[in-house]
C-alpha positions, 0 to 999 in steps of 0.5 A, a space after each residue: 199425626 201430621 194433620 193433628 199437629 197442623 190442627 194444633 197450630 191453628 189455635 189462637 188465644 184471647 177471644 170473646 165468643 157469643 153463641 147466636 141461636 136462629 135467625 132472630 139472634 144472628 140476623 140482628 147482630 150481623 145487620 148491626 155490624 154491617 150498619 156500623 162498618 167503616 172500612 170493609 165487609 167480607 161475606 160468604 154464604 150458600 143461600 141468599 133468597 130474595 125474601 124479606 131477610 135477603 132484601 134487608 141484607 141487600 139494602 144494608 150492603 148497598 148502603 155500606 158500599 155507597 158510604 164508601 165501605 169495601 164490600 166483597 160477597 161470595 154466594 154459591 150459585 147452586 144454593 142461590 139460583 133465583 136472585 133477579 137481575 134487578 136485585 143483583 144490579 142494585 148491589 153491583 151498581 152501588 159498588 158491591 164486589 159480588 161473585 157467584 160460585 160455579 155459575 152454570 146454565 141448567 141443562 133442559 131445566 136440570 141444574 148439573 152443578 150439584 157437587 162441590 158446593 161453596 157451603 161456608 157461612 162466613 162474615 168478617 167486618 173491619 178486621 174486628 168481628 167475625 161470624 161463623 155458623 150454619 145460618 143462611 140469609 133467608 126467612 126460613 131461619 125465623 120463627 114467624 116463617 112457620 112450622 118449617 122454620 129451621 133451628 140453627 146456630 152461629 157464633 160471633 167472635 172477637 179476637 186474633 182468629 178474626 185475622 185468620 178468617 179475614 185473610 182467608 176470605 180475602 184469599 177465597 174471593 180471588 182464587 176460584 172461591 176455594 181458599 185452598 192456597 190460604 195459610 193462617 195469618 202469621 201475625 194473628 196470635 200477637 194481636 192483643 185481646 182480652 177474651 178468655 176463649 182459645 179459638 181455631 178456625 178451620 176450613 175444609 177444602 178439596 186440597 190438603 185440608 180435605 179432611 181437616 174438620 173430620 179429623 178435628 172431630 175425631 181428635 176430640 172424640 179420642 180426648 173425651 172423658 165425660 160427655 159428647 153431645 153432637 147436634 147435626 142436621 145430616 149425619 152419615 159419616 165414614 167408618 173412622 168417624 163412627 169407630 172413634 165415636 163408638 170407642 168413646 162410648 165404650 170407654 164410659 163417655 156419655 155420647 148423645 146425638 141429636 138428629 132431625 126428626 122432622 127433616 126438610 130432606 127425608 133422605 137425611 133421616 133415612 140415612 141416619 136411622 140406618 146407622 142407629 143399630 150400630 150406634 146404640 149397640 155401643 151405648 150411644 144415646 140417640 134423640 130425634 128433634 121433632 119441633 121443626 126442621 133441625 139445620 144446626 152443625 154443632 157439638 160440645 164435649 166435656 163442657 170445655 170444647 165446642 164447635 159451630 160451623 157449616 159442616 154437616 157430617 155426611 159425604 157431601 160436607 166431609 168429602 165435597 163441599 167447601 166448609 168452615 167451622 170454628 173450634 172453641 176451648 172455653 168453659 162458659 161457651 161450652 156450658 151455654 151451648 150444652 145448656 141449649 142443647 139440653 133444652 132441645 133434648 128435654 123439650 123437643 126431642 123423641 128419645 130413640 129407645 134401643 129396643 125400638 131399633 130394628 136388628 136389621 136383616 140377616 144380610 146387613 152384618 155382611 153389607 155393612 162393612 162394605 158400605 163402611 169401606 165405601 164411606 171411608 174411601 169416598 173422600 179420595 174417590 170424590 176427587 174424580 167427580 165431577 170433572 170440572 173445577 168450579 170457578 167464581 164469576 164476578 157479576 158486572 154492573 150494567 154498562 151504563 151504570 154509575 158505579 160508586 167508587 
């Protein structure tokens, strides 16, 4: 109950929200906002590649910094390990405050900093507009990348919750990159806005918000009355999550799940398929998206409640990685998201027929409770691994650089 009340208090009223699908939508809007920035650009991402998208972003940030805009950027060092010195120096020389999360050398060519990634994808510009979602800065989010281009989503938001996102990003840039000491902006709710949507910004950290996103999902499952649609790239949640999802299906809610049918990581599909029998036995409908790799992390319930963000529904996102989602209560936005997911189901997905799902070996009814016990307790056990607490490192410009003010 304590956490449920905490989630309830983060809702802000009066927002304009816009769903952005794939890199074509997302990069155009983010780049336009950076080009128009007058005071401040705050950004976080997991992946930033030195390809045509990454270079276009770099050029815009350099231009913004050179015209006097404060630019702060936090990038995960595991997700973005190959940025060249020249690329980084061009940013820092222009005055961009660039920080790397958990920057560590490889050991005999092996990167050991795999746990506790900074997996968020956040943008806030001039305290006026913010972007939240799952799209990284890489060309594989564009259709012209080819058959392995990713399918993904983000949301553009204007309104009071932008103040929460701004205060979170400012805090995260200077406190080890986690934002664990952040509290929502107390003045945010009073800021004028004319939009129809209620929005809640909810980060997941390894402190007191370690299960915040999971609990927001589960509360929505318990409140659902007609339909739940989840589209998530990596699905292997814990027992409580699955119990609430099955409970909704058993009381007559139509539950539809969209997973990767052509995964970029084969283990993602193997793990999800291990749960299929458990889900279809409760009446859950499962679809595998086979057009290209699915990278989204979205859900819509009763065409009223939606979420878009960076959090997968697997042990890494729910127990270790630093994540951020927005939760939205707005019928028009929910209908838009539901319609787009409906197109995926109808045109690009393979239906998983219940009779096609193997019953499994005789020993699975015995081992399944053990697995669910492990998943349920994984968040607290994960706190022991790894031993180090990742920190952020400010990337310094060359000693002889003429850094912009």
